[in-house]
MDTraj code that builds the backbone (N, CA, C; nanometers):
import mdtraj as md
import numpy as np

residues = "MET SER ASN GLY PRO LEU MET PRO MET ALA THR ALA VAL TRP LEU VAL GLU ASN THR THR LEU THR PHE LYS GLN ILE ALA ASN PHE CYS LYS LEU HIS GLU VAL GLU VAL GLN GLY ILE ALA ASP GLY GLU VAL ALA LYS GLY ILE LYS ALA TYR ASN PRO ILE ILE SER GLY GLN LEU THR ARG GLU GLU ILE LYS LEU SER SER GLU ASP ASN ASN ARG ASN LEU GLN ILE LYS SER THR ASP VAL GLU VAL SER THR ASN LEU LYS LYS ILE LYS LYS TYR ILE PRO LEU SER LYS ARG GLN ASP LYS PRO ASP SER ALA LEU TRP LEU ILE ARG GLN HIS ASN MET LEU LYS ASP SER GLN ILE ALA LYS LEU VAL GLY VAL THR LYS ASN SER VAL THR ALA ILE ARG ASN LYS SER TYR TRP ASN TYR ASN ASN LEU ASN PRO LYS ASP PRO VAL ALA LEU ASN LEU PHE SER GLN LYS ASP LEU VAL GLU ALA LEU GLU LYS ALA GLU ARG ARG ILE LYS ARG GLU LYS LYS ASP LYS GLU LYS GLN LYS GLN THR ASN LEU THR SER ILE".split()
xyz = np.array([
    [8.9112, 10.6992, 10.0533],
    [8.9044, 10.5594, 10.0141],
    [8.9728, 10.5402, 9.8793],
    [9.0158, 10.4183, 9.8550],
    [9.0806, 10.3898, 9.7277],
    [8.9769, 10.3879, 9.6166],
    [9.0251, 10.3858, 9.4933],
    [8.9318, 10.3916, 9.3813],
    [8.8948, 10.2530, 9.3305],
    [8.9067, 10.1509, 9.4124],
    [8.8652, 10.0157, 9.3771],
    [8.7237, 9.9910, 9.4271],
    [8.6657, 9.8766, 9.3922],
    [8.5306, 9.8460, 9.4382],
    [8.5297, 9.8205, 9.5893],
    [8.4148, 9.8376, 9.6493],
    [8.4039, 9.8266, 9.7941],
    [8.4307, 9.6839, 9.8432],
    [8.3797, 9.5839, 9.7767],
    [8.4014, 9.4448, 9.8160],
    [8.4716, 9.3736, 9.7006],
    [8.6042, 9.3869, 9.6925],
    [8.6770, 9.3416, 9.5743],
    [8.6625, 9.1929, 9.5421],
    [8.6733, 9.1067, 9.6412],
    [8.6680, 8.9628, 9.6145],
    [8.5287, 8.9230, 9.5647],
    [8.4242, 8.9710, 9.6326],
    [8.2872, 8.9387, 9.5933],
    [8.2553, 8.9976, 9.4550],
    [8.3077, 9.1172, 9.4278],
    [8.2887, 9.1801, 9.2966],
    [8.3595, 9.0986, 9.1889],
    [8.4810, 9.0520, 9.2199],
    [8.5562, 8.9698, 9.1237],
    [8.4809, 8.8411, 9.0925],
    [8.4204, 8.7801, 9.1957],
    [8.3415, 8.6574, 9.1750],
    [8.2296, 8.6865, 9.0755],
    [8.1593, 8.7986, 9.0946],
    [8.0479, 8.8326, 9.0056],
    [8.0986, 8.8575, 8.8632],
    [8.2081, 8.9321, 8.8494],
    [8.2617, 8.9635, 8.7163],
    [8.3078, 8.8368, 8.6438],
    [8.3687, 8.7433, 8.7164],
    [8.4124, 8.6168, 8.6553],
    [8.2914, 8.5381, 8.6061],
    [8.1856, 8.5345, 8.6886],
    [8.0671, 8.4546, 8.6559],
    [7.9792, 8.5174, 8.5479],
    [7.9795, 8.6511, 8.5370],
    [7.8788, 8.7172, 8.4542],
    [7.9323, 8.8004, 8.3378],
    [8.0635, 8.8023, 8.3163],
    [8.1174, 8.8834, 8.2071],
    [8.2206, 8.8038, 8.1279],
    [8.2626, 8.8615, 8.0149],
    [8.3678, 8.8000, 7.9337],
    [8.4983, 8.8779, 7.9471],
    [8.5121, 8.9533, 8.0556],
    [8.6337, 9.0305, 8.0785],
    [8.7521, 8.9364, 8.1023],
    [8.8721, 8.9832, 8.0708],
    [8.9916, 8.9015, 8.0946],
    [9.0241, 8.9016, 8.2434],
    [9.1023, 8.8015, 8.2856],
    [9.1432, 8.7950, 8.4253],
    [9.2212, 8.9203, 8.4645],
    [9.3020, 8.9694, 8.3705],
    [9.3836, 9.0884, 8.3982],
    [9.2948, 9.2108, 8.4218],
    [9.1893, 9.2273, 8.3402],
    [9.0984, 9.3410, 8.3568],
    [9.0280, 9.3347, 8.4928],
    [8.9809, 9.2154, 8.5277],
    [8.9118, 9.1981, 8.6568],
    [9.0092, 9.2242, 8.7712],
    [9.1307, 9.1699, 8.7595],
    [9.2320, 9.1877, 8.8641],
    [9.2654, 9.3359, 8.8826],
    [9.2839, 9.4079, 8.7728],
    [9.3150, 9.5512, 8.7811],
    [9.2015, 9.6294, 8.8464],
    [9.0780, 9.5981, 8.8083],
    [8.9632, 9.6705, 8.8630],
    [8.9450, 9.6419, 9.0125],
    [8.9586, 9.5150, 9.0496],
    [8.9328, 9.4740, 9.1881],
    [9.0551, 9.4865, 9.2779],
    [9.1677, 9.5328, 9.2217],
    [9.2920, 9.5470, 9.2980],
    [9.3347, 9.4116, 9.3573],
    [9.3235, 9.3074, 9.2754],
    [9.3660, 9.1733, 9.3139],
    [9.4781, 9.1298, 9.2214],
    [9.5410, 9.0180, 9.2537],
    [9.6427, 8.9618, 9.1652],
    [9.5720, 8.8772, 9.0601],
    [9.6275, 8.8753, 8.9400],
    [9.5671, 8.8003, 8.8300],
    [9.5508, 8.6521, 8.8648],
    [9.6444, 8.5979, 8.9422],
    [9.6383, 8.4568, 8.9823],
    [9.5181, 8.4321, 9.0733],
    [9.4846, 8.5316, 9.1575],
    [9.3663, 8.5192, 9.2435],
    [9.2399, 8.5087, 9.1594],
    [9.2327, 8.5916, 9.0552],
    [9.1152, 8.5894, 8.9675],
    [9.1080, 8.4558, 8.8941],
    [9.2224, 8.4049, 8.8497],
    [9.2290, 8.2727, 8.7858],
    [9.1770, 8.1664, 8.8843],
    [9.2181, 8.1788, 9.0119],
    [9.1730, 8.0852, 9.1152],
    [9.0231, 8.0932, 9.1385],
    [8.9669, 8.2139, 9.1293],
    [8.8213, 8.2305, 9.1427],
    [8.7520, 8.1560, 9.0288],
    [8.8036, 8.1737, 8.9069],
    [8.7446, 8.1082, 8.7898],
    [8.7530, 7.9555, 8.8016],
    [8.8637, 7.9061, 8.8596],
    [8.8822, 7.7620, 8.8751],
    [8.8080, 7.7058, 8.9955],
    [8.7515, 7.7937, 9.0783],
    [8.6783, 7.7492, 9.1962],
    [8.7679, 7.7166, 9.3139],
    [8.8934, 7.7574, 9.3088],
    [8.9870, 7.7280, 9.4176],
    [8.9947, 7.8416, 9.5183],
    [8.9603, 7.9620, 9.4755],
    [8.9672, 8.0803, 9.5617],
    [8.8255, 8.1339, 9.5789],
    [8.8001, 8.1965, 9.6906],
    [8.6722, 8.2641, 9.7185],
    [8.5555, 8.1674, 9.7316],
    [8.5828, 8.0472, 9.7807],
    [8.4733, 7.9525, 9.8050],
    [8.3837, 8.0103, 9.9130],
    [8.2554, 8.0057, 9.8917],
    [8.1601, 8.0536, 9.9909],
    [8.1372, 8.2039, 9.9887],
    [8.2104, 8.2769, 9.9051],
    [8.1882, 8.4217, 9.8968],
    [8.0751, 8.4459, 9.7979],
    [7.9748, 8.5166, 9.8433],
    [7.8596, 8.5460, 9.7599],
    [7.8966, 8.6537, 9.6584],
    [7.8643, 8.6301, 9.5323],
    [7.8949, 8.7264, 9.4260],
    [7.8239, 8.8586, 9.4533],
    [7.8942, 8.9691, 9.4292],
    [7.8404, 9.1019, 9.4559],
    [7.8333, 9.1802, 9.3245],
    [7.7127, 9.2179, 9.2857],
    [7.6889, 9.2834, 9.1574],
    [7.7285, 9.4311, 9.1634],
    [7.8361, 9.4704, 9.0920],
    [7.8803, 9.6099, 9.0964],
    [7.7891, 9.7050, 9.0187],
    [7.6991, 9.6506, 8.9368],
    [7.6048, 9.7353, 8.8626],
    [7.4955, 9.7835, 8.9572],
    [7.4420, 9.6917, 9.0378],
    [7.3366, 9.7276, 9.1327],
    [7.3886, 9.8269, 9.2351],
    [7.5137, 9.8082, 9.2777],
    [7.5704, 9.8978, 9.3788],
    [7.6116, 10.0325, 9.3195],
    [7.6044, 10.0457, 9.1871],
    [7.6364, 10.1731, 9.1237],
    [7.7849, 10.1970, 9.1032],
    [7.8671, 10.0915, 9.1122],
    [8.0111, 10.1074, 9.0934],
    [8.0518, 10.0915, 8.9465],
    [7.9687, 10.0222, 8.8703],
    [7.9932, 10.0016, 8.7268],
    [7.8622, 10.0155, 8.6507],
    [7.8737, 10.0388, 8.5196],
    [7.7562, 10.0387, 8.4328],
    [7.7702, 9.9254, 8.3326],
    [7.6586, 9.8829, 8.2766],
    [7.6628, 9.7777, 8.1739],
    [7.7449, 9.8242, 8.0536],
    [7.7339, 9.9538, 8.0221],
    [7.8085, 10.0093, 7.9080],
    [7.9591, 9.9984, 7.9324],
    [8.0012, 10.0280, 8.0535],
    [8.1437, 10.0206, 8.0900],
    [8.1951, 9.8775, 8.0736],
    [8.1167, 9.7816, 8.1204],
    [8.1557, 9.6404, 8.1078],
    [8.1611, 9.6011, 7.9603],
    [8.0614, 9.6480, 7.8822],
    [8.0574, 9.6152, 7.7395],
    [8.1793, 9.6713, 7.6664],
    [8.2140, 9.7973, 7.6952],
    [8.3300, 9.8592, 7.6298],
    [8.4583, 9.7820, 7.6605],
    [8.4759, 9.7437, 7.7867],
    [8.5973, 9.6713, 7.8259],
    [8.5955, 9.5280, 7.7743],
    [8.4770, 9.4681, 7.7585],
    [8.4677, 9.3324, 7.7045],
    [8.5108, 9.3295, 7.5584],
    [8.4826, 9.4398, 7.4866],
    [8.5166, 9.4469, 7.3442],
    [8.6639, 9.4794, 7.3217],
    [8.7284, 9.5420, 7.4197],
    [8.8700, 9.5801, 7.4063],
    [8.9474, 9.5258, 7.5264],
    [9.0236, 9.4180, 7.5046],
    [9.0950, 9.3514, 7.6141],
    [9.2013, 9.4393, 7.6797],
    [9.2433, 9.5466, 7.6149],
    [9.3462, 9.6344, 7.6715],
    [9.2871, 9.7493, 7.7524],
    [9.1540, 9.7603, 7.7530],
    [9.0875, 9.8709, 7.8224],
    [9.0544, 9.8290, 7.9662],
    [9.0931, 9.9131, 8.0613],
    [9.0609, 9.8865, 8.2015],
    [8.9225, 9.9391, 8.2350],
    [8.8551, 9.8714, 8.3277],
    [8.7253, 9.9176, 8.3764],
    [8.7445, 10.0449, 8.4584],
    [8.6514, 10.1377, 8.4446],
    [8.6558, 10.2626, 8.5207],
    [8.5422, 10.2618, 8.6214],
    [8.5764, 10.2768, 8.7482],
    [8.4736, 10.2791, 8.8526],
    [8.3969, 10.4108, 8.8450],
    [8.2649, 10.4011, 8.8685],
    [8.1842, 10.5230, 8.8709],
    [8.2125, 10.5987, 8.9985],
    [8.1883, 10.7272, 8.9966],
    [8.2069, 10.8098, 9.1163],
    [8.1211, 10.7533, 9.2285],
    [8.1804, 10.7422, 9.3469],
    [8.1074, 10.6825, 9.4589],
    [8.0470, 10.7881, 9.5505],
    [8.0319, 10.9100, 9.4999],
    [7.9702, 11.0138, 9.5825],
    [7.8239, 10.9787, 9.6063],
    [7.7855, 10.9776, 9.7305],
    [7.6486, 10.9439, 9.7668],
    [7.5828, 11.0692, 9.8211],
    [7.4662, 11.0999, 9.7692],
    [7.3946, 11.2171, 9.8173],
    [7.3224, 11.1792, 9.9458],
    [7.3477, 11.2531, 10.0504],
    [7.2889, 11.2229, 10.1800],
    [7.1914, 11.3338, 10.2150],
    [7.0664, 11.2961, 10.2381],
    [6.9697, 11.3973, 10.2789],
    [6.9701, 11.4026, 10.4312],
    [6.9693, 11.5226, 10.4856],
    [6.9829, 11.5384, 10.6300],
    [6.8497, 11.5487, 10.7013],
    [6.7415, 11.5611, 10.6278],
    [6.6133, 11.5823, 10.6935],
    [6.5413, 11.4518, 10.7278],
    [6.5930, 11.3385, 10.6829],
    [6.5280, 11.2116, 10.7135],
    [6.5854, 11.1530, 10.8417],
    [6.4972, 11.1150, 10.9334],
    [6.5411, 11.0506, 11.0562],
    [6.5685, 10.9043, 11.0265],
    [6.6694, 10.8504, 11.0923],
    [6.6991, 10.7087, 11.0734],
    [6.5999, 10.6286, 11.1580],
    [6.5323, 10.5377, 11.0912],
    [6.4325, 10.4561, 11.1583],
    [6.4934, 10.3184, 11.1823],
    [6.4808, 10.2681, 11.3038],
    [6.5327, 10.1361, 11.3365],
    [6.4545, 10.0342, 11.2552],
    [6.5268, 9.9545, 11.1786],
    [6.4636, 9.8596, 11.0880],
    [6.4381, 9.7281, 11.1598],
    [6.3195, 9.6720, 11.1405],
    [6.2861, 9.5432, 11.2002],
    [6.3587, 9.4328, 11.1250],
    [6.4270, 9.3467, 11.1985],
    [6.4969, 9.2326, 11.1390],
    [6.4168, 9.1072, 11.1737],
    [6.3679, 9.0337, 11.0724],
    [6.2908, 8.9121, 11.0998],
    [6.3748, 8.8081, 11.1754],
    [6.3076, 8.7208, 11.2479],
    [6.3760, 8.6169, 11.3255],
    [6.4695, 8.5337, 11.2387],
    [6.4274, 8.5040, 11.1169],
    [6.5089, 8.4192, 11.0280],
    [6.6408, 8.4857, 10.9913],
    [6.6454, 8.6193, 10.9941],
    [6.7682, 8.6914, 10.9578],
    [6.8570, 8.7201, 11.0787],
    [6.8013, 8.7114, 11.1996],
    [6.8782, 8.7476, 11.3186],
    [6.9974, 8.6553, 11.3396],
    [6.9858, 8.5303, 11.2959],
    [7.0984, 8.4378, 11.3096],
    [7.2141, 8.4777, 11.2187],
    [7.1877, 8.5644, 11.1186],
    [7.2930, 8.6096, 11.0272],
    [7.3773, 8.7219, 11.0869],
    [7.3326, 8.7810, 11.1976],
    [7.4059, 8.8943, 11.2544],
    [7.5489, 8.8581, 11.2969],
    [7.5695, 8.7498, 11.3745],
    [7.7080, 8.7147, 11.4099],
    [7.7925, 8.6810, 11.2864],
    [7.7300, 8.6154, 11.1857],
    [7.8006, 8.5842, 11.0604],
    [7.8444, 8.7139, 10.9916],
    [7.7560, 8.8130, 10.9930],
    [7.7864, 8.9417, 10.9305],
    [7.8956, 9.0158, 11.0072],
    [7.8919, 9.0054, 11.1388],
    [7.9963, 9.0690, 11.2201],
    [8.1322, 9.0070, 11.1873],
    [8.1363, 8.8742, 11.1727],
    [8.2616, 8.8056, 11.1365],
    [8.3093, 8.8517, 10.9989],
    [8.2170, 8.8666, 10.9040],
    [8.2521, 8.9115, 10.7688],
    [8.3146, 9.0514, 10.7744],
    [8.2528, 9.1409, 10.8521],
    [8.3053, 9.2777, 10.8640],
    [8.4432, 9.2787, 10.9302],
    [8.4626, 9.1938, 11.0318],
    [8.5928, 9.1859, 11.0992],
    [8.6994, 9.1426, 10.9998],
    [8.6667, 9.0450, 10.9161],
    [8.7654, 8.9931, 10.8206],
    [8.7873, 9.0865, 10.7025],
    [8.6819, 9.1464, 10.6507],
    [8.6932, 9.2284, 10.5298],
    [8.7355, 9.3721, 10.5592],
    [8.6931, 9.4253, 10.6721],
    [8.7189, 9.5660, 10.7044],
    [8.7669, 9.5758, 10.8489],
    [8.8879, 9.5233, 10.8754],
    [8.9353, 9.5160, 11.0131],
    [8.9685, 9.6524, 11.0728],
    [8.9602, 9.7593, 10.9921],
    [8.9837, 9.8934, 11.0460],
    [8.8642, 9.9430, 11.1278],
    [8.7476, 9.8795, 11.1103],
    [8.6292, 9.9215, 11.1847],
    [8.6434, 9.8828, 11.3313],
    [8.6031, 9.9722, 11.4203],
    [8.6067, 9.9426, 11.5634],
    [8.4911, 9.8480, 11.5963],
    [8.5049, 9.7760, 11.7060],
    [8.3999, 9.6829, 11.7487],
    [8.2664, 9.7554, 11.7667],
    [8.2726, 9.8773, 11.8200],
    [8.1486, 9.9531, 11.8428],
    [8.0805, 9.9888, 11.7100],
    [8.1613, 10.0176, 11.6054],
    [8.1029, 10.0491, 11.4736],
    [8.0346, 9.9254, 11.4153],
    [8.1023, 9.8112, 11.4255],
    [8.0458, 9.6864, 11.3730],
    [7.9172, 9.6531, 11.4484],
    [7.9195, 9.6679, 11.5812],
    [7.8019, 9.6389, 11.6625],
    [7.6839, 9.7265, 11.6212],
    [7.7127, 9.8545, 11.5974],
    [7.6062, 9.9477, 11.5576],
    [7.5509, 9.9124, 11.4196],
    [7.6408, 9.8808, 11.3243],
    [7.5965, 9.8472, 11.1888],
    [7.5100, 9.7215, 11.1872],
    [7.5599, 9.6154, 11.2505],
    [7.4944, 9.4843, 11.2419],
    [7.3770, 9.4735, 11.3376],
    [7.3852, 9.5428, 11.4515],
    [7.2763, 9.5363, 11.5483],
    [7.2985, 9.4283, 11.6521],
    [7.4233, 9.4101, 11.6951],
    [7.4554, 9.3181, 11.8038],
    [7.5298, 9.3975, 11.9107],
    [7.5583, 9.3322, 12.0230],
    [7.6294, 9.4038, 12.1290],
    [7.7784, 9.4122, 12.0971],
    [7.8429, 9.5132, 12.1553],
    [7.9872, 9.5302, 12.1366],
    [8.0612, 9.4101, 12.1940],
    [8.0111, 9.3560, 12.3057],
    [8.0737, 9.2379, 12.3670],
    [8.0711, 9.1180, 12.2724],
    [7.9617, 9.1029, 12.1973],
    [7.9532, 8.9927, 12.0997],
    [8.0578, 9.0098, 11.9908],
    [8.0733, 9.1321, 11.9409],
    [8.1713, 9.1586, 11.8356],
    [8.3126, 9.1314, 11.8877],
    [8.3411, 9.1768, 12.0097],
    [8.4728, 9.1542, 12.0698],
    [8.4989, 9.0042, 12.0851],
    [8.3970, 8.9303, 12.1286],
    [8.4112, 8.7848, 12.1451],
    [8.4366, 8.7171, 12.0099],
    [8.3678, 8.7630, 11.9054],
    [8.3881, 8.7058, 11.7719],
    [8.5296, 8.7382, 11.7245],
    [8.5750, 8.8613, 11.7468],
    [8.7104, 8.9012, 11.7058],
    [8.8163, 8.8175, 11.7792],
    [8.7931, 8.7890, 11.9080],
    [8.8881, 8.7119, 11.9889],
    [8.8688, 8.5603, 11.9753],
    [8.7727, 8.5208, 11.8921],
    [8.7383, 8.3785, 11.8698],
    [8.6910, 8.3096, 11.9978],
    [8.6326, 8.3880, 12.0886],
    [8.5807, 8.3292, 12.2122],
    [8.4280, 8.3303, 12.2136],
    [8.3671, 8.3639, 12.1012],
    [8.2207, 8.3651, 12.0899],
    [8.1686, 8.2234, 12.1089],
    [8.0574, 8.2073, 12.1769],
    [8.0080, 8.0742, 12.2146],
    [7.9858, 7.9820, 12.0945],
    [7.9519, 8.0390, 11.9789],
    [7.9212, 7.9570, 11.8607],
    [8.0198, 7.9862, 11.7482],
    [8.1421, 8.0252, 11.7820],
    [8.2383, 8.0713, 11.6820],
    [8.2652, 7.9676, 11.5724],
    [8.2782, 7.8413, 11.6094],
    [8.3128, 7.7368, 11.5111],
    [8.2035, 7.7164, 11.4062],
    [8.0823, 7.7578, 11.4357],
    [7.9721, 7.7413, 11.3405],
    [7.9426, 7.8678, 11.2606],
    [8.0200, 7.9744, 11.2844],
    [7.9968, 8.0989, 11.2102],
    [8.0483, 8.0854, 11.0681],
    [7.9751, 8.1467, 10.9762],
    [8.0104, 8.1459, 10.8346],
    [8.0011, 8.2904, 10.7864],
    [8.1157, 8.3553, 10.7540],
    [8.1107, 8.4979, 10.7181],
    [8.0142, 8.5253, 10.6021],
    [7.9234, 8.6202, 10.6236],
    [7.8258, 8.6566, 10.5201],
    [7.8225, 8.8082, 10.5061],
    [7.8101, 8.8535, 10.3814],
    [7.8067, 8.9961, 10.3507],
    [7.6765, 9.0568, 10.4034],
    [7.6844, 9.1492, 10.5009],
    [7.5631, 9.2064, 10.5591],
    [7.4841, 9.2944, 10.4627],
    [7.5520, 9.3563, 10.3658],
    [7.4793, 9.4394, 10.2680],
    [7.3951, 9.3483, 10.1793],
    [7.4533, 9.2358, 10.1373],
    [7.3789, 9.1402, 10.0545],
    [7.2622, 9.0798, 10.1333],
    [7.2782, 9.0653, 10.2650],
    [7.1715, 9.0129, 10.3502],
    [7.0686, 9.1198, 10.3861],
    [7.0960, 9.2440, 10.3447],
    [7.0054, 9.3565, 10.3674],
    [6.9932, 9.3922, 10.5158],
    [7.1011, 9.3717, 10.5930],
    [7.1002, 9.4148, 10.7332],
    [7.1198, 9.5660, 10.7427],
    [7.1932, 9.6224, 10.6474],
    [7.2083, 9.7678, 10.6363],
    [7.2483, 9.7999, 10.4932],
    [7.2493, 9.9286, 10.4598],
    [7.2733, 9.9674, 10.3202],
    [7.4215, 9.9857, 10.2907],
    [7.4525, 9.9870, 10.1632],
    [7.5894, 10.0109, 10.1154],
    [7.6369, 10.1483, 10.1651],
    [7.5453, 10.2449, 10.1646],
    [7.5774, 10.3806, 10.2083],
    [7.6230, 10.3806, 10.3542],
    [7.5544, 10.3025, 10.4389],
    [7.5927, 10.2932, 10.5807],
    [7.7346, 10.2386, 10.5952],
    [7.7673, 10.1370, 10.5143],
    [7.9011, 10.0770, 10.5205],
    [8.0079, 10.1761, 10.4739],
    [7.9800, 10.2465, 10.3646],
    [8.0752, 10.3455, 10.3123],
    [8.1003, 10.4537, 10.4168],
    [7.9941, 10.5025, 10.4808],
    [8.0084, 10.6064, 10.5832],
    [8.0915, 10.5563, 10.7009],
    [8.0687, 10.4322, 10.7437],
    [8.1432, 10.3747, 10.8565],
    [8.2913, 10.3606, 10.8209],
    [8.3186, 10.3169, 10.6973],
    [8.4580, 10.3010, 10.6545],
    [8.5289, 10.4363, 10.6455],
    [8.4592, 10.5377, 10.5951],
    [8.5187, 10.6709, 10.5872],
    [8.5477, 10.7257, 10.7268],
    [8.4558, 10.7006, 10.8202],
    [8.4758, 10.7446, 10.9583],
    [8.5974, 10.6740, 11.0189],
    [8.6114, 10.5439, 10.9918],
    [8.7253, 10.4668, 11.0434],
    [8.8563, 10.5193, 10.9852],
    [8.8558, 10.5533, 10.8566],
    [8.9770, 10.6067, 10.7936],
    [9.0160, 10.7407, 10.8552],
    [8.9173, 10.8263, 10.8813],
    [8.9452, 10.9553, 10.9453],
    [9.0051, 10.9344, 11.0847],
    [8.9492, 10.8371, 11.1597],
    [8.9994, 10.8078, 11.2942],
    [9.1437, 10.7591, 11.2878],
    [9.1753, 10.6704, 11.1930],
    [9.3113, 10.6168, 11.1792],
    [9.4091, 10.7290, 11.1451],
    [9.3706, 10.8181, 11.0526],
    [9.4570, 10.9308, 11.0167],
    [9.4808, 11.0212, 11.1368],
    [9.3737, 11.0456, 11.2128],
    [9.3836, 11.1319, 11.3304],
    [9.4765, 11.0701, 11.4349],
    [9.4619, 10.9382, 11.4585],
    [9.5485, 10.8700, 11.5554],
    [9.6941, 10.8740, 11.5109],
    [9.7163, 10.8549, 11.3805],
    [9.8530, 10.8581, 11.3270],
    [9.9132, 10.9978, 11.3474],
    [9.8337, 11.1003, 11.3202],
    [9.8788, 11.2389, 11.3363],
    [9.9119, 11.2671, 11.4827],
    [9.8252, 11.2184, 11.5733],
    [9.8485, 11.2384, 11.7166],
    [9.9765, 11.1693, 11.7624],
    [10.0028, 11.0478, 11.7104],
    [10.1259, 10.9755, 11.7458],
    [10.2491, 11.0529, 11.7000],
    [10.2423, 11.1050, 11.5769],
    [10.3553, 11.1825, 11.5245],
    [10.3771, 11.3087, 11.6070],
    [10.2689, 11.3735, 11.6463],
    [10.2773, 11.4944, 11.7280],
    [10.3385, 11.4612, 11.8642],
    [10.2971, 11.3490, 11.9216],
    [10.3490, 11.3032, 12.0514],
    [10.4991, 11.2724, 12.0396],
    [10.5367, 11.2087, 11.9285],
    [10.6768, 11.1744, 11.9032],
    [10.7604, 11.3032, 11.8953],
    [10.7100, 11.4036, 11.8223],
    [10.7792, 11.5323, 11.8105],
    [10.7937, 11.5995, 11.9467],
    [10.6879, 11.5939, 12.0265],
    [10.6909, 11.6539, 12.1596],
    [10.7964, 11.5850, 12.2458],
    [10.8029, 11.4527, 12.2384],
    [10.9013, 11.3770, 12.3143],
    [11.0445, 11.4097, 12.2699],
    [11.0655, 11.4284, 12.1403],
    [11.1979, 11.4587, 12.0889],
    [11.2431, 11.5987, 12.1302],
    [11.1522, 11.6946, 12.1304],
    [11.1886, 11.8319, 12.1655],
    [11.2094, 11.8487, 12.3160],
    [11.1487, 11.7627, 12.3964],
    [11.1650, 11.7740, 12.5425],
    [11.2957, 11.7114, 12.5908],
    [11.3618, 11.6380, 12.5030],
    [11.4884, 11.5722, 12.5409],
    [11.6038, 11.6687, 12.5320],
])
top = md.Topology()
chain = top.add_chain()
for i, resn in enumerate(residues, 1):
    res = top.add_residue(resn, chain, resSeq=i)
    for name in ("N", "CA", "C"):
        top.add_atom(name, md.element.get_by_symbol(name[0]), res)
traj = md.Trajectory(xyz[None], top)
């Protein structure tokens, strides 16, 4: 994965609202263009995106923000995103209250838009909907598609940040493997000619 924050736009919204960092510092950290950050500050960009606190997610520390706030030429440094995974705990299916279940299709849409490398089956497993629902949302043929509003599933507590990071890493490995297989197939085709 890249060394930027996991949800760059939502993180930028939070940094604009809660810090005195320059637009350039926020843009560099979030891997966005400075004009995008200016648009966030003006309320023209990222409407409806819920601010995502990089301190709570462990991507930044208050000290790091303070140091960069005091020196406009200093870039923010992301904390190591290594997550310790214990293997002895069984994953327990979490109960989702009725009031939150309506957020599942919204969360699936958010994942499709923000992390389009994820397969429909991965999104379905993360959010807790059927693969057919995810496919319908992706194809814009979902029965209630026009009323969907993309919402961050981690912020809604449908699953943890760790689950999302693991799914993204798995998707990246799959993409690399597919690319390698295509190159191998191409080489095989060239040598057989």
